[in-house]
C-alpha positions in Angstrom: 17.0 8.4 13.4 14.4 10.2 10.1 14.3 7.0 8.4 13.3 4.4 10.6 9.6 7.0 11.4 9.9 6.8 7.6 10.0 2.9 7.7 7.6 2.3 10.3 5.1 4.8 8.6 5.3 2.7 5.4 4.7 -0.4 7.7 1.8 0.8 9.2 0.1 2.3 6.3 0.4 -1.1 4.3 -0.5 -3.1 6.9 -3.9 -0.6 7.5 -4.3 -0.9 3.3 -3.9 -4.6 3.5 -6.9 -4.3 6.5 -8.8 -2.5 3.8 -8.9 -4.4 0.5 -9.2 -7.2 3.0 -12.6 -5.3 3.2 -13.0 -4.4 -0.3 -12.1 -1.3 0.1 -11.1 0.7 -3.4 -9.0 3.4 -0.9 -6.8 0.3 0.1 -4.5 1.2 -3.2 -3.9 4.8 -1.8 -3.2 3.8 1.2 -0.6 1.2 -0.2 1.1 3.9 -3.0 1.5 5.7 0.7 3.4 3.2 2.0 5.0 2.4 -1.6 6.3 5.6 -1.2 7.8 6.0 2.6 9.4 2.4 1.7 10.5 4.6 -1.7 13.1 7.0 0.3 13.9 4.6 2.8 15.2 2.3 0.1 16.8 4.9 -1.5 18.3 6.0 1.9 20.2 2.6 2.1 21.2 2.6 -1.4 18.2 -0.9 -1.7 18.0 -1.0 -5.7 16.4 -4.0 -6.1 13.8 -2.8 -3.1 13.3 -0.1 -5.0 12.6 -1.1 -7.9 9.9 -3.6 -6.6 8.0 -0.3 -4.4 7.8 1.2 -7.6 6.6 -1.7 -9.3 4.2 -1.8 -6.8 3.3 1.5 -7.0 2.6 1.4 -10.6 -0.1 -1.7 -10.2 -2.0 0.3 -7.2 -2.5 3.1 -9.6 -3.8 0.6 -11.7 -5.8 -1.2 -9.3 -7.5 2.2 -8.2 -8.5 3.3 -11.5 -9.7 -0.3 -12.6 -11.9 -0.8 -9.7 -16.0 1.3 -9.5 -16.7 1.7 -5.8 -15.7 -0.7 -3.4 -16.0 -4.8 -3.9 -18.9 -6.8 -2.7 -18.5 -8.7 0.5 -19.6 -12.3 0.6 -23.1 -12.5 2.8 -21.2 -14.6 5.3 -17.9 -11.9 5.4 -17.7 -10.6 8.9 -18.9 -6.8 8.8 -16.9 -3.6 10.3 
């Protein structure tokens, strides 16, 4: 079903966004935002209103995070590099 694809796309994009954030990348907020949109559709389909409101809130927070960051965050010297 299409809704299953939406759920898995949201999961995959969100995990990639979490990794990007751990690496200090500003685009992590955009990735998370895309994941949130997928989960908003998923939650609306199943009428999970609490989960939907959580994803809308996360989407807003990601917009704030993206606009607040100017470039990528510096990594510590001992952090592994890509």
